[in-house]
N, C-alpha and C positions, 0 to 999 in steps of 0.2 A: 397157686402157683410158686413154685420157685423162685421165680426172678422178684416176683411182688415182694415176696416175704423178703427175699436177701438184699433189697437193693430200693424199692418202692413204696412198699406201704409205710405207715407213721409210728417209725420206730421210735420207740418213746412214750407213745399213747396219744392221749390229745390234748394233754395238758397245756394251757399256755404258761403263764408264769410272768408278771410281769407288773411292771410299775406304773405308771401314770400319775405320778406325783408332782411335785412342782417343779423337777427338774427335768425342762424338755429334750427331748434327745433328738438327735438324728443320726445322721453316719456319717462318716468321713472319707472317704475315697483310698480307693486302691492301699498303696502303703502311705498314706498320708494320714491317717488317722491322728498322730499324735503331734504333726507340724500345724494343724488344727486347733491343738489345743491350746497353743502360745498364737498362732495366726488371728485364731478368731476372736480373743481377747478384745481386740483393736475396736471391734464392733461397739463396746462399751466405752472407749477412751477418751472421746472428746466432740469435736464439732459434728452439726449433721449432716453438712456435707459427705462428710466421711463414712456417716450411716446410710447415707441415701446410694452413694458410688458404691459402697460392698452390697446393699440389698438389691439394686440393681443388677447384678452379675449373677443372681442367683434365678433358677427356674426351675421350679419343683414340678415330680411326677405324684400324681393323687393314685398310689398303688391301692390304697382302702377302696374308693370307688370301683377300681376295676376286681377287686376279689371277692367284694361284695360281702356275706356273711357266714358262707362255710370254709371258716379257718378254725385253727385252735383257740380256746379261753382266751380273753387276755386278763392274765391271773395279776391281781395286786400285790409284790412282794417284795416291791422295792430294787429288783433289779431292771435290766436292761439288756435286751436284744437287738445287734444291728446288722445287716447282712452290707458287707464291705463288697463290691463286686469291682473287678477290672476288666472293663471293656476292650478287646482287640479288634475294634473295629478300622478299617484301612482305608475310611473315608477322608477327607479333607487333607489337614497335616498329618495324619497318621499314613497317609497312601504309601509312603516310603516303608512302610514295614509290613513282612509278609510276603508271600507269592501272589497268586490270582485271584485269592480269596474273599469273595464280597458277603457285604455282609457285616453282622458283627456277632462274635460270643464272649460267655466270659471266659473267661483267659485264666482272672484269678478269682475266687470266693472264699472269702472268710465269714463266719457267723463269730462276731464278737459278742461276750457275754458280758456286761459290767457290774458286779455283784455290788448288792446292796451295799450302801455307804460309800462306792467306788473308789475303796481303798485296793480292789484286787481286780483282775481283768481274767477270761480264758475265751482263747481264741482258737477256732476250729477251723484249719483249712479243710475247704471240698475238692480234692481232684478234677478237674474236670474231666478226666477221661473214666470218672466211674459208670458203668453202665448202670441205670436207674429204669425205674417205673414212671415217665415222665405226665403229668395230668393233665388232663384236658384245660386248654388254656384258650383265650381270645388273644388273636395276631392284633396287627395294629390298625386293619380295616374293622376289626371286632367281629373277623367269623372266627368261627369254633374250630380250632386245631384238636383232633381228638388224641386221647391217652394213647400211649404205645410204650411197649416194654423193648428193654434191652437198647436205650439208645443212651448216647452220654450225657452226664450234669450238662455241660454246655448247650446242648441242642436247645435247654427252655428258653434261654435268652437268646438264641437266635429267630425261635421261631415266632416266641410271644413278649418277648423286652422283659424290661425290669418286673413288672407284676407278674410274667410265669415264673421267672427266676425264684422271687419271693414264693411263691405257693408250693412249688417244686422243692424248696428248701423247708417250709415248713409241713409240708408231707411226709418229709422223709425224717425229720426231727418230732413232730409233733409240738413244736414251739412258736408260738406267735413272733414274729418279727417286728418289731415297735418302730423300726428305721430301714431306708435303705439308701447307700450312699453310692456313687459310681463314678469312676475316673478314668480317663482315657488315656493311649501313650503319651498323647502331647502335653495332656495337662499336669500328667507324674512329671515329665522332663521340666516343664517350667517351673513347677514346684520346687524340686529340686536344685533348682538351680537358683531359684529367688534365696532360698534356705542358705546359698553359699557351699554348697553341698554338702557329699556325707562321707566321712572317715571311717574306713572299713580297716581291717588288717588280714591279709590272706596267706593261708600257710602252707598253699600250694600254688603252683601257676594258673592261670583258667584262660584258655583260649579257644572261643567258640564263633568259628565263621559265622552262624547261622544268627547271633545275636549281636555280633560285632565288636566282641568284647576281648581282650589281649589284656593279662593284668600276670605283671610277675611278682613271685611271694613277697611280702611286705606291707610295708601301710599306705595306702593310698586315698587322696581324697575326691570321692567321683563325683563327677557331673552329672547335670539329668541324662545326658546320653549314656554315660556309662551305666548311672545305675539301671538304667531302663534294660541296659543288656546285660547287668548281672542278674536281674530279677526273669529277665526271659531265657537265659541261660540254661540247657537241658543235656544235650550231649558230652561235655567235657567234664562235667562234674558227676562223681556218683557212678551211680549206675546208667546214668544216660533218661532215667524214667522223668517222666511228669512226678513221681514222690522226692524225687532227689530235688528238683526245681523249687518247690513246697519248701525243701528245707531251707534253701537260699532265701527267698523270699521271706520267710521269718527270720533268719538271721539279719537279713539285710533291715526288716523293720525294727529289728531291737535295736540298732544301729542308727536306725531315724532315730527313735525314741531320744538314744541319748544323745543325739547332735541338737533334737530342738532344745534339749533343756541347756547343752553346752555353748550354743550359740547365742545368749543371754538376748534374746528379741524381747523379749519384754520389759529391759531398761534401754531399748533403742527405738523411738515411736517411728522414724522414718522406714527401719528395716521393718517393723512390724507390720506397717502401714502397705510396704510392698507383699510381705507372704500375705497377708491375709487378703489383697487385691486378686494377688495370684490364685490361692487357694479358693476362694470363690468363683472363680473362673474356671477351674479344673473340675470341679464335681459339680454335678448334678443328683440331688438330695430328692426325697420323699416333699411331698406338701405341707408335710408337717417340719419341716427342716429349713426351709426356704426362705426362712426370714435372718436378718443379723442376729436381732433378740432372741430366737429359737437357737440356732447355731452357739451362740454365745453361753446361752444356759448350758449348754453339752459340753462346751468347754472349759467351762469351770468345775464344772464337775469332774472332769479328766485331768483336772492341773496337778493333781498331787500324785498321779501314777508315775512310777518309775519303771524301767525296762524289768526290774526282778520284780514286779507285782504282776507284770502279764506272764501268764502261763500258753506255750503256742504248743497246740499239737493238729495232727492230720486226724480228720476223723476214721476210724479203724477200715482198713481195708485187707484186701487179697486179691491177687492176681485171678482172673478171671479162666477158670479151667479151659472154657471154650477158646478164647483169644487172649493169650498172655500178653497183648499189647493193653490191656486193658484192665481196670480195677472193679471189682463189686464191695460194695458193704461187709465187714462181718457183720451180720445181724447181731448176736449178744451184745458183742462188744460196745458195736454202734450205739446201742440203746442203754448201757452204761453210761456212755458219756451223754446222751442227746438226757435222760433222763437226772444224770446230776445237774446239767444246767435249767430242766426244768424247776429243781427244787431250790436251786441256788446255791448250790454247793462244789466245791473244788471236783476236778476230773480226776476219778481214781487210777492210780498208776497200772492196776491189773488190766484196765478195760483195755491198754495200748502194747501189753505184752506181746499178742498172737499176731500184732498189726504189721502190715510189710509196708505203713506208712511212715514210723517214724524211724524204721531200721537206716543201716550206711550212715554213711560218713560226712553227705554232703554240705550238711549243716554245719559241720565243725570245721569246715575249710574258711569261712568269714566270720570274724569277728566285730565286736564294735572297737574301732580305733580309738576311741575317744574315752574306752571304761577305765584303763589302768592312771590315766592323769585324772579324771575323775573321783576316783578311788583314793588315790593319793590325798587331794584335796578335803575329798570328807575326813579324813584320816588327820587332818592337821597338817600334812605333809609338803604341801604345795601353795605358791600364790596360786590368785585367780587369774582367771585369763583378764 
């Protein structure tokens, strides 16, 4: 069927591709991946009470048990794939966000592919409005939710939680996810605040009533609330679509990576412990990443990555001819992207040429505010912080 081939089938084949080496991986939360790189090193930094405190913050989800054996092969080629999910649950402290929605959806989804050697990473954002064929899943009560055509990607999490989200991504990509990490709105805010904010530069004003963000052009240090507003902004930047918002999220993530390196947490034990405590409370990892030892292994492997080493793209999509408010995968181009990751190769630029996902200027509105100073210091032109 057309929908099955364009959005739901195993694009990229059934190859797995992956590691399972000494570097234990896990995930890293919404936009928190590289804050964890520094923060989670605290797990190996000292007294036993610190280890136990941080370890007690983690509550993992056994994805493997819920998915069983009907998955892509786990290929040992030195790479690692992590599904990072941002949940928009309106429960608890998140109740102030959004309207009357109940439950939770996958507000943000990124497949992070760490290439062999951990010197490079490729990040593929999956638009939440992508129409897919959702596979059969189990809900929270272990009841079967049947497969369904032409439903939005974020419904997978809504009906079947993390395991269904992972299963859906694996069916779309043909790639086995090694790990899963989830962060909600409140955890994201607290993590940014613990970091001391994220410095960005905006080239245009951003004023969005829905995300509660009002920024003039210039350089700003965003606190957690403002950062959340930025990554949720949609209507007031670019074409107002979810694709433009993804570009903003990717730009913010690059700034976040730079800020983690800039803040010097590794030389400040108190700051490091505060961030580690906040980070471990903010995330929900899979059960293979739910200990400080395992997370520290992942963090150490990522510690050499700089923003320039991370290639961020959107899964190739086009607007749906039936419903222009939705998108569908560009089958051939999406297959090129997933196949490249399955083979641990760079994403070919040609795969993105016809995609609506990386068009527009929303991503160029926001830049890393600390980048010029870092570049100057790297060239020997300025003193350190």
